[in-house]
C-alpha positions as CSV (number, residue, x, y, z in Angstrom):
1,R,0.0,0.0,0.0
2,S,1.0,3.6,-0.6
3,P,2.1,5.8,2.4
4,A,-1.0,7.9,1.8
5,S,-3.4,4.9,2.2
6,R,-1.5,3.8,5.3
7,R,-1.9,7.3,6.9
8,S,-5.7,7.3,6.2
9,R,-6.1,4.0,7.9
10,P,-7.3,4.3,11.5
11,E,-4.6,3.8,14.1
12,T,-6.5,1.1,16.1
13,A,-9.2,-1.3,15.1
14,P,-12.4,-1.3,17.2
15,P,-12.3,-4.0,19.9
16,S,-13.9,-7.4,19.1
17,W,-16.9,-8.6,21.0
18,P,-14.8,-11.3,22.9
19,T,-12.5,-8.6,24.1
20,V,-15.3,-6.3,25.3
21,R,-17.0,-9.3,27.0
22,R,-13.8,-10.2,28.8
23,S,-13.4,-6.6,30.0
24,L,-16.9,-6.5,31.3
25,I,-16.5,-9.8,33.2
26,I,-13.3,-8.5,34.8
27,R,-14.9,-5.3,35.9
28,T,-17.9,-7.1,37.2
29,D,-15.7,-9.5,39.2
30,R,-13.9,-6.5,40.7
31,L,-17.1,-4.8,41.7
32,A,-18.3,-8.1,43.3
33,A,-15.0,-8.2,45.2
34,R,-15.5,-4.7,46.5
35,A,-19.1,-5.4,47.5
36,G,-18.2,-8.7,49.2
37,L,-15.3,-7.2,51.1
38,C,-17.3,-4.2,52.3
39,A,-19.9,-6.7,53.7
40,G,-17.1,-8.6,55.4
41,G,-15.5,-5.5,56.8
42,F,-18.8,-4.2,58.3
43,L,-19.5,-7.6,59.7
44,C,-16.0,-7.7,61.3
45,G,-16.6,-4.2,62.7
46,G,-20.0,-5.4,64.0
47,V,-18.5,-8.3,65.9
48,R,-16.0,-6.0,67.5
49,F,-18.7,-3.5,68.3
50,F,-20.8,-6.2,70.0
51,A,-17.7,-7.2,72.0
52,A,-17.2,-3.6,73.0
53,I,-20.8,-3.2,74.2
54,R,-20.3,-6.3,76.4
55,K,-17.2,-4.8,77.9
56,K,-18.9,-1.4,78.3
57,S,-15.9,0.5,77.2
58,S,-16.7,3.7,75.4
59,R,-13.1,4.2,74.1
60,F,-13.1,0.6,72.8
61,R,-16.5,1.3,71.0
62,V,-15.0,4.3,69.2
63,N,-12.0,2.3,68.0
64,C,-14.3,-0.5,66.8
65,A,-16.4,2.0,64.8
66,I,-13.3,3.5,63.2
67,L,-12.0,0.0,62.2
68,A,-15.4,-1.0,60.9
69,M,-15.5,2.1,58.6
70,S,-11.9,1.8,57.4
71,A,-11.6,-1.9,56.9
72,P,-13.9,-2.3,53.8
73,A,-12.0,0.3,51.8
74,R,-8.6,-1.0,52.6
75,L,-9.5,-4.6,51.9
76,A,-11.4,-3.9,48.7
77,E,-8.5,-2.0,47.3
78,F,-6.1,-4.8,48.1
79,F,-8.5,-7.5,46.9
80,T,-9.0,-5.7,43.6
81,R,-5.2,-5.5,43.1
82,A,-4.9,-9.1,43.9
83,G,-7.5,-9.9,41.3
84,R,-5.3,-8.7,38.5
85,N,-3.2,-11.1,36.5
86,T,-5.4,-14.1,37.4
87,G,-7.2,-16.4,35.1
88,T,-5.6,-18.2,32.2
89,P,-2.0,-19.2,33.1
90,M,0.9,-18.2,30.9
91,S,3.8,-20.3,29.7
92,N,6.4,-17.7,30.6
93,S,8.6,-18.8,33.5
94,N,7.9,-15.7,35.6
95,N,4.2,-15.5,34.8
96,K,3.5,-19.0,36.1
97,Y,4.8,-17.9,39.6
98,K,3.0,-14.6,39.2
99,T,-0.3,-16.5,38.5
100,L,0.3,-18.8,41.5
101,V,1.0,-15.9,43.8
102,S,-1.9,-13.8,42.6
103,N,-4.4,-16.7,42.8
104,T,-3.2,-17.6,46.3
105,M,-3.5,-14.0,47.5
106,L,-6.9,-13.6,45.9
107,I,-8.3,-16.9,47.4
108,S,-6.7,-16.1,50.8
109,L,-8.3,-12.6,50.9
110,G,-11.7,-14.2,50.1
111,T,-11.2,-17.2,52.4
112,F,-8.6,-16.7,55.1
113,G,-10.0,-13.5,56.5
114,S,-13.6,-14.9,56.6
115,K,-12.6,-18.3,58.0
116,L,-10.5,-16.5,60.6
117,L,-13.7,-14.8,61.8
118,V,-15.2,-18.3,62.3
119,F,-12.1,-19.3,64.1
120,F,-12.5,-16.5,66.6
121,M,-16.1,-17.5,67.0
122,V,-14.9,-20.5,69.0
123,R,-15.3,-18.5,72.2
124,F,-18.8,-17.6,71.2
125,Y,-19.7,-21.2,70.6
126,T,-18.2,-22.4,73.8
127,S,-20.2,-19.7,75.7
128,Y,-23.6,-21.0,74.3
129,L,-22.9,-24.7,73.9
130,T,-21.8,-27.1,76.7
131,P,-19.0,-29.6,75.9
132,A,-21.7,-32.3,75.5
133,D,-23.7,-30.1,73.0
134,Y,-20.5,-29.1,71.1
135,G,-19.5,-32.7,70.9
136,T,-22.8,-33.8,69.5
137,A,-22.9,-30.9,66.9
138,D,-19.3,-32.0,65.9
139,L,-20.5,-35.6,65.4
140,I,-23.4,-34.4,63.2
141,T,-21.2,-32.2,60.9
142,Q,-18.5,-34.8,60.7
143,T,-21.1,-37.5,59.8
144,A,-22.4,-35.3,57.0
145,N,-18.8,-34.8,55.8
146,L,-18.5,-38.6,55.6
147,L,-21.7,-38.8,53.5
148,F,-20.5,-36.1,51.1
149,P,-18.2,-38.3,48.9
150,L,-20.7,-41.1,49.0
151,I,-23.7,-39.0,47.8
152,S,-21.7,-37.0,45.3
153,L,-19.6,-40.1,44.1
154,G,-16.6,-37.7,44.3
155,I,-17.9,-36.0,41.2
156,T,-17.0,-32.5,42.4
157,D,-13.3,-33.2,42.1
158,G,-13.9,-34.7,38.6
159,V,-15.8,-31.6,37.5
160,F,-12.9,-29.3,38.4
161,R,-10.2,-31.6,36.9
162,F,-11.9,-32.2,33.6
163,A,-13.4,-28.6,33.2
164,V,-9.9,-27.2,33.4
165,D,-8.6,-29.4,30.5
166,H,-11.7,-29.7,28.3
167,T,-13.0,-26.2,27.9
168,E,-15.2,-27.1,24.9
169,Q,-17.1,-29.8,27.0
170,R,-17.9,-27.8,30.1
171,R,-21.7,-27.9,29.6
172,N,-21.4,-31.7,29.4
173,I,-19.2,-31.9,32.4
174,F,-21.4,-29.7,34.6
175,S,-24.5,-31.6,33.6
176,V,-22.9,-34.9,34.6
177,G,-22.1,-33.4,38.0
178,V,-25.6,-32.3,38.6
179,Y,-27.3,-35.6,37.6
180,T,-24.8,-37.6,39.6
181,I,-25.6,-35.7,42.8
182,L,-29.3,-36.0,42.2
183,A,-28.9,-39.7,41.8
184,G,-26.9,-39.8,45.0
185,A,-29.8,-38.2,46.9
186,V,-31.7,-41.5,46.4
187,L,-28.8,-43.3,48.2
188,L,-29.0,-40.7,51.0
189,V,-32.7,-41.7,51.6
190,A,-31.6,-45.3,52.0
191,I,-28.8,-44.4,54.5
192,L,-30.8,-42.2,56.8
193,P,-32.7,-45.0,58.6
194,L,-29.4,-46.7,59.4
195,L,-28.1,-43.5,61.1
196,G,-31.3,-43.4,63.1
197,L,-30.0,-46.5,65.0
198,F,-27.5,-44.2,66.8
199,P,-29.0,-42.4,69.8
200,Q,-26.8,-39.3,69.2
201,F,-28.6,-38.6,66.0
202,D,-32.1,-38.9,67.4
203,G,-34.1,-35.9,66.0
204,F,-31.2,-34.7,63.8
205,L,-31.6,-36.9,60.7
206,W,-33.2,-34.1,58.7
207,L,-30.3,-31.8,59.6
208,I,-27.8,-34.4,58.3
209,A,-29.7,-34.7,55.0
210,L,-30.0,-31.0,54.5
211,Y,-26.4,-30.3,55.4
212,T,-25.1,-33.0,53.1
213,M,-27.2,-32.0,50.0
214,C,-26.5,-28.3,50.4
215,S,-22.8,-29.0,50.7
216,C,-22.8,-31.2,47.6
217,F,-24.4,-28.6,45.3
218,H,-22.4,-25.7,46.8
219,S,-19.1,-27.6,46.2
220,L,-20.2,-28.5,42.6
221,C,-21.0,-25.0,41.6
222,A,-18.0,-23.5,43.3
223,Q,-15.5,-26.0,41.7
224,F,-17.0,-25.4,38.3
225,V,-16.7,-21.6,38.7
226,R,-13.1,-22.1,39.8
227,A,-12.3,-24.3,36.8
228,E,-13.6,-21.5,34.5
229,G,-10.9,-19.3,35.9
230,H,-13.3,-16.9,37.9
231,T,-11.0,-16.8,40.9
232,A,-12.4,-13.5,42.2
233,L,-16.0,-14.8,42.2
234,Y,-14.9,-18.0,43.8
235,A,-13.1,-16.1,46.6
236,V,-16.0,-13.7,47.1
237,Q,-18.6,-16.4,47.5
238,G,-16.4,-18.2,50.0
239,M,-16.3,-15.0,52.1
240,I,-20.1,-14.4,51.8
241,N,-20.6,-18.0,52.9
242,T,-18.7,-17.3,56.1
243,V,-20.5,-14.0,56.7
244,L,-23.8,-15.9,56.5
245,V,-22.6,-18.7,58.8
246,I,-21.6,-16.2,61.5
247,G,-24.8,-14.1,61.1
248,L,-27.1,-17.1,61.2
249,N,-25.1,-18.5,64.2
250,V,-25.7,-15.3,66.2
251,L,-29.4,-15.4,65.2
252,F,-30.0,-19.0,66.0
253,L,-27.9,-19.4,69.1
254,V,-28.4,-16.0,70.8
255,G,-31.7,-14.8,69.4
256,L,-33.7,-18.0,69.0
257,R,-31.7,-20.3,71.4
258,M,-31.8,-23.2,69.0
259,G,-28.6,-24.9,70.3
260,I,-27.3,-27.8,68.3
261,T,-29.9,-27.4,65.6
262,G,-29.0,-23.7,65.1
263,Y,-25.3,-24.5,64.9
264,V,-25.7,-27.0,62.1
265,L,-28.6,-25.3,60.3
266,S,-26.6,-22.1,59.9
267,V,-23.9,-23.9,57.8
268,A,-26.5,-25.6,55.6
269,L,-28.5,-22.4,54.9
270,A,-25.3,-20.5,54.1
271,D,-24.3,-23.2,51.6
272,L,-27.7,-23.1,50.0
273,A,-27.6,-19.3,49.7
274,C,-24.1,-19.4,48.0
275,T,-25.3,-22.1,45.6
276,L,-28.1,-19.9,44.5
277,L,-25.8,-16.9,44.2
278,L,-23.4,-18.8,41.9
279,F,-26.2,-20.3,39.9
280,V,-27.7,-16.9,39.2
281,R,-24.5,-14.9,38.9
282,E,-23.0,-17.3,36.3
283,R,-26.3,-18.3,34.8
284,L,-25.4,-22.0,35.3
285,W,-28.8,-23.2,34.1
286,R,-27.4,-22.5,30.6
287,Q,-24.7,-25.1,31.3
288,L,-27.3,-27.9,31.8
289,M,-28.0,-30.5,29.1
290,L,-30.9,-32.9,29.2
291,R,-28.8,-35.6,27.7
292,P,-25.2,-35.3,28.5
293,G,-22.6,-37.4,26.7
294,W,-22.2,-40.7,28.6
295,A,-18.7,-41.2,27.2
296,A,-17.5,-38.1,29.2
297,A,-19.6,-39.3,32.2
298,R,-17.8,-42.7,32.2
299,E,-14.4,-41.0,32.0
300,M,-15.2,-38.6,34.8
301,L,-16.6,-41.4,37.0
302,A,-13.6,-43.5,36.3
303,Y,-11.5,-40.7,37.8
304,S,-13.9,-39.7,40.6
305,I,-15.1,-43.0,42.0
306,P,-11.7,-44.1,43.2
307,M,-11.6,-40.8,45.1
308,I,-14.7,-41.9,47.2
309,P,-12.8,-44.4,49.3
310,T,-9.8,-42.0,49.3
311,T,-12.0,-39.3,50.9
312,V,-13.5,-41.8,53.3
313,F,-10.1,-42.9,54.3
314,W,-9.0,-39.4,55.0
315,W,-12.1,-38.9,57.0
316,I,-11.2,-41.9,59.0
317,T,-7.7,-40.6,59.6
318,S,-8.8,-37.2,60.8
319,V,-12.3,-37.8,62.3
320,S,-12.8,-41.4,63.3
321,D,-11.0,-40.7,66.6
322,R,-13.9,-38.4,67.6
323,Y,-16.3,-41.4,67.6
324,M,-13.8,-43.5,69.5
325,V,-13.2,-40.8,72.1
326,T,-17.0,-40.5,72.5
327,A,-17.3,-44.3,72.9
328,Y,-14.4,-44.8,75.4
329,L,-14.4,-41.4,77.2
330,G,-17.8,-39.8,76.7
331,V,-19.3,-36.8,74.8
332,D,-17.7,-34.3,77.1
333,A,-14.2,-35.5,76.3
334,N,-15.0,-35.3,72.6
335,G,-16.2,-31.7,73.1
336,I,-12.8,-30.8,74.6
337,Y,-11.0,-32.7,71.8
338,A,-13.0,-31.0,69.1
339,V,-12.0,-27.6,70.5
340,S,-8.4,-28.6,70.6
341,Y,-8.6,-29.1,66.8
342,K,-9.5,-25.4,66.2
343,M,-6.0,-24.0,66.6
344,P,-4.3,-26.5,64.3
345,T,-7.1,-25.9,61.9
346,I,-5.4,-22.6,61.0
347,L,-2.5,-24.7,59.5
348,S,-5.0,-26.7,57.5
349,L,-6.8,-23.5,56.4
350,V,-3.5,-22.0,55.2
351,S,-2.5,-25.1,53.3
352,S,-5.9,-25.6,51.7
353,I,-6.0,-22.0,50.4
354,F,-2.6,-22.5,48.8
355,M,-3.6,-25.9,47.4
356,E,-6.6,-24.5,45.7
357,A,-4.4,-22.1,43.8
358,W,-1.6,-24.6,43.4
359,Q,-3.8,-27.3,41.8
360,F,-4.9,-24.9,39.1
361,S,-1.2,-24.0,38.3
362,A,0.1,-27.6,38.6
363,V,-2.5,-28.9,36.1
364,S,-2.2,-26.0,33.7
365,E,1.6,-25.9,33.6
366,A,1.8,-29.7,33.0
367,Q,1.1,-29.0,29.4
368,G,4.4,-27.1,29.0
369,S,8.1,-28.2,29.2
370,R,8.7,-31.3,31.4
371,R,11.9,-29.8,32.8
372,E,10.3,-26.5,33.7
373,H,7.4,-28.3,35.3
374,I,9.7,-30.4,37.5
375,R,11.7,-27.2,38.4
376,F,8.4,-25.5,39.2
377,F,7.4,-28.3,41.6
378,S,10.8,-28.2,43.3
379,K,10.8,-24.4,44.0
380,V,7.3,-24.3,45.2
381,W,7.8,-27.3,47.5
382,C,10.9,-25.7,49.0
383,S,9.1,-22.6,50.1
384,F,5.9,-24.4,51.0
385,Q,7.5,-26.8,53.5
386,S,9.5,-24.0,55.1
387,V,6.3,-21.9,55.7
388,M,4.3,-24.8,57.0
389,F,7.1,-25.9,59.5
390,L,7.4,-22.4,60.8
391,A,3.7,-21.8,61.1
392,G,3.3,-25.2,62.9
393,A,6.1,-24.2,65.3
394,C,4.3,-20.9,66.2
395,I,0.9,-22.7,66.8
396,I,2.7,-25.2,69.1
397,A,4.6,-22.6,71.0
398,F,1.6,-20.6,71.9
399,A,-0.8,-23.5,72.5
400,V,-1.6,-22.5,76.1
401,P,-2.5,-18.7,75.6
402,E,-4.3,-19.6,72.4
403,I,-6.8,-21.9,74.2
404,H,-7.2,-19.5,77.1
405,V,-8.0,-16.6,74.8
406,L,-10.4,-18.4,72.5
407,T,-12.4,-20.6,75.0
408,T,-14.0,-20.5,78.3
409,E,-12.6,-22.1,81.5
410,Q,-14.3,-25.5,81.1
411,Y,-12.3,-26.0,77.9
412,Y,-8.9,-24.9,79.1
413,G,-7.6,-28.5,79.2
414,A,-7.7,-28.6,75.4
415,W,-4.3,-26.9,75.1
416,L,-2.6,-30.2,75.9
417,Y,-3.6,-31.8,72.6
418,V,-2.8,-28.8,70.4
419,P,0.9,-29.4,69.9
420,V,0.6,-33.0,68.6
421,L,-2.4,-32.0,66.4
422,G,-0.3,-29.1,65.1
423,M,2.4,-31.5,64.0
424,A,-0.4,-33.7,62.4
425,M,-1.7,-30.8,60.4
426,V,1.8,-29.9,59.1
427,F,2.2,-33.5,57.7
428,S,-1.4,-33.4,56.4
429,A,-0.5,-30.3,54.3
430,F,2.6,-32.1,52.9
431,V,0.4,-35.1,52.1
432,S,-1.9,-32.8,50.1
433,Y,1.0,-31.3,48.2
434,L,2.3,-34.7,47.2
435,G,-1.2,-35.7,46.3
436,S,-1.2,-32.9,43.6
437,V,1.3,-35.1,41.7
438,Y,-1.3,-37.9,41.5
439,M,-3.9,-35.3,40.4
440,V,-1.8,-34.0,37.6
441,E,-1.0,-37.5,36.4
442,K,-4.6,-38.7,37.0
443,C,-3.4,-41.5,39.2
444,S,-6.3,-41.6,41.6
445,K,-5.5,-45.3,42.4
446,R,-2.3,-44.2,44.1
447,T,-4.2,-41.7,46.1
448,F,-6.5,-44.5,47.2
449,V,-3.8,-46.9,48.2
450,T,-1.7,-44.4,50.3
451,S,-4.8,-43.0,52.0
452,M,-6.0,-46.5,52.8
453,I,-2.7,-47.3,54.6
454,G,-3.1,-44.1,56.7
455,A,-6.7,-44.9,57.6
456,L,-6.0,-48.5,58.7
457,L,-3.0,-47.4,60.7
458,N,-5.1,-44.7,62.4
459,I,-7.9,-47.1,63.4
460,A,-5.4,-49.6,64.8
461,L,-3.6,-46.9,66.8
462,N,-6.9,-45.5,68.1
463,F,-8.0,-48.9,69.4
464,L,-4.5,-49.3,71.1
465,L,-3.9,-45.8,72.5
466,I,-7.3,-44.2,73.4
467,P,-8.3,-46.9,76.0
468,S,-4.8,-46.6,77.5
469,K,-3.5,-44.1,80.1
470,L,-2.9,-41.6,77.2
471,G,-6.7,-41.2,76.7
472,V,-7.5,-38.3,74.4
473,Q,-3.8,-37.7,73.8
474,G,-3.7,-41.1,72.3
475,A,-6.1,-40.0,69.6
476,A,-3.9,-37.0,68.7
477,I,-0.8,-39.2,68.5
478,A,-2.6,-41.7,66.3
479,T,-3.6,-38.9,63.9
480,C,-0.1,-37.5,63.8
481,V,1.6,-40.8,63.2
482,S,-0.8,-41.8,60.4
483,Y,-0.3,-38.5,58.5
484,F,3.5,-38.9,58.9
485,V,3.6,-42.4,57.5
486,V,1.5,-41.4,54.5
487,F,3.8,-38.4,54.0
488,V,6.9,-40.7,53.9
489,I,5.2,-43.2,51.5
490,R,4.1,-40.4,49.1
491,A,7.4,-38.7,49.3
492,V,8.9,-41.8,47.8
493,D,6.1,-42.8,45.4
494,A,5.0,-39.5,44.0
495,R,8.5,-38.6,42.9
496,K,8.4,-41.5,40.5
497,F,6.0,-39.5,38.4
498,I,7.4,-36.0,38.9
499,P,11.0,-36.3,40.2
500,F,11.2,-32.9,41.8
501,R,13.9,-32.0,44.3
502,F,12.7,-33.0,47.8
503,Y,15.4,-31.3,50.0
504,V,15.7,-34.4,52.2
505,V,18.2,-33.0,54.7
506,G,16.3,-29.7,55.3
507,V,13.0,-31.5,55.7
508,T,14.5,-34.0,58.2
509,E,16.1,-31.2,60.3
510,N,12.7,-29.4,60.4
511,C,10.9,-32.6,61.5
512,I,13.4,-33.1,64.3
513,L,13.1,-29.5,65.6
514,L,9.3,-29.7,65.5
515,T,9.3,-33.0,67.4
516,V,11.7,-31.7,70.1
517,Q,9.5,-28.6,70.5
518,T,6.4,-30.7,70.9
519,L,7.9,-33.0,73.5
520,F,9.1,-30.1,75.6
521,I,5.7,-28.4,75.8
522,V,3.5,-31.5,76.2
523,L,5.7,-33.1,78.9
524,Q,6.3,-29.7,80.5
525,L,10.1,-30.4,80.7
526,P,12.3,-27.9,82.5
527,G,13.0,-24.9,80.4
528,W,10.2,-25.7,78.0
529,K,9.5,-22.0,77.3
530,I,13.1,-21.4,76.3
531,A,13.0,-24.5,74.1
532,Q,10.0,-23.1,72.2
533,A,11.9,-19.9,71.4
534,V,15.1,-21.7,70.5
535,C,13.3,-24.1,68.1
536,I,11.5,-21.3,66.3
537,L,14.8,-19.3,65.9
538,L,16.6,-22.4,64.5
539,L,13.7,-23.0,62.1
540,L,14.0,-19.4,60.9
541,L,17.8,-19.8,60.5
542,L,17.6,-23.1,58.6
543,N,14.8,-21.9,56.3
544,R,15.9,-18.4,55.8
545,K,16.8,-18.8,52.1
546,P,13.5,-20.4,50.9
547,L,11.5,-18.0,53.1
548,L,13.3,-14.9,51.7
549,D,13.1,-16.2,48.1
550,G,9.3,-16.8,48.5
551,A,8.8,-13.3,50.1
552,G,10.9,-11.8,47.3
553,K,8.7,-13.3,44.6
554,I,5.5,-12.0,46.3
555,V,6.9,-8.5,46.7
556,R,8.2,-8.4,43.1
557,F,5.0,-9.7,41.6
558,R,2.8,-7.3,43.7
559,R,4.6,-4.3,42.2
C-alpha cells in the first residue's frame, strides 16, 4: 500500500466482542469483590462493636467503629489489586509464579479472613454450647462430611479436573455433575434409617440430610466456577458464605436459642444461599443439558469413583477418633478434643488456600516443558514446606494462651492436645501437596492406596492408645503418626511420576526440631518455654533462604 493509504487507515481497530465481553467480566468481578469485602468489613466491625458493648468501654467502642468504617475500603483496594493477572495461566517462567502468587492471595483474601472470623467465634460457641452439645454438633457435621463423597460419588473433584482441561465440553461436564448428585440423593434416603439407629442422631436426621445436600451442590457450583478461571468470584462467594454462617449462628444461638440445631442449620443455609448466588451470577442453568454425553460421564466417574474411598479414608484418619473418644471417654471428652482441633485448623486452612491455587497451576503448567514443570514443583515445595514448618512451630509454642483466649474455663484443658495435632496438620499439608502429583497424572488409584494405609494405621492406633492411660492424647498421637507415615510413603512414590527435588536434609532437620519442641511443651520439661523460642529461631535460621526467596517473589509480583 502507498504511504497515503496507510496514513488514512485508523490507528487502532475497534475491539472485538470477545475482548469487550472479557473486559466486562473482569470489571464485574472486581465490583463483586469490593461489595463482598465491604460486607465482610462491616461484619468484622459489627462483631468488634458487639464485644465492645459487652465490655462497656466507650473508648473501645469508638476504636471499633473506626475499624469498621476503614476496613472495607482498605480490603477492597487490596482485593482488587490481587484480582489482576489471574485467570488463564501463561507459559512464561515468571508468569506462572505470578499467577500462582496472585491466585493464592486472591483466594486467601476471600477465604482466610472470613474463615479466621469463624475461628475467633470458638469462644462464642463455647459460651452458648456445653461440651456435650458441642461434641454432638461436631459428630453431626462430621457424619455429614463422611456422607458427602458417598452421595456425590466424588464428582465435584472430577468436574474441576476435567473442566480445566476440556473447555469445549464444560456444559457436558457440569450436567454430569448435577445428575450424579441428584442420583446420590436416592442413596441418602436409604442411608438415613441406618443413622437413626444411633441415639446421638435422634431428632437430627433431617439436619444431616439438609447439610449433606447443600454441601454437595455448593461444592459442585464453586468448583465449576473455579475451573472456569473466575477466581475472584470463587473467593467472594467463600467469604459471603462465612459471613452468612456467622450471622445465622448469632441469630439461631443468641436470638432463637436453637442450640445444636441452630449451629448446624446455619452452615446448611449458608451453603444453599451461596449455591443460588453462583447459579444466578454465572447463569449456570445455561450449562445444563438434558442428555449429557455418557462417554464423558464414564471418563469422569472412572476418575472420581476411586476418590470416594480415598476421601472416606482421609475422613477416618482425621475424624474417626472423635467417635472412639466418645465411645471410650464420653461426649464431654469429645467436646474438649473438638475444641483442641481449632488452633491446628489454622494450618489446615493456610495449606488448603494455597492448594486451591496450586492445583490450578500444577495442572495448567503440566502442558508445557517437562523440565520446567519439575523445576516449578521443586521451587514451590521448598518454600511451602518452610512456611508450614514455621507456622506449625508458632501454633505449638503458643498453645496455652491460644486456648485461654479463645475458649471458656471449662475448655482450658484442650491446650494439651494442640501441639501433637499441630504436627499432624503440618504433615497433612505435605500429604496434600504430594497428592497434587497424582492429580496432575490422573493416578487416583495411588491416592486410594496411600490414604488406605493411613486410615488402617489410624484405626489400629486409636484402638490401642485411646483406652490406655494416654486417653485423648492417644487419639492425637494416632492422627499425627498416620499422617507422617502417609507423607513418607508419598514422598517416595509421588516422585516416581514427577522427580522434583525434595530437600531431604532440610525436611529432616525441620521434623526433628518440631518433634523436640512438641515433646518439651507436652511433657512440660524444665525450660520448655526457652525450648520453644530456640526451636523457632533455629527453624528461621535453617529456612531463611526459601522464606526470603518466596517473600521476594511475592513483593516483586505485587509491584
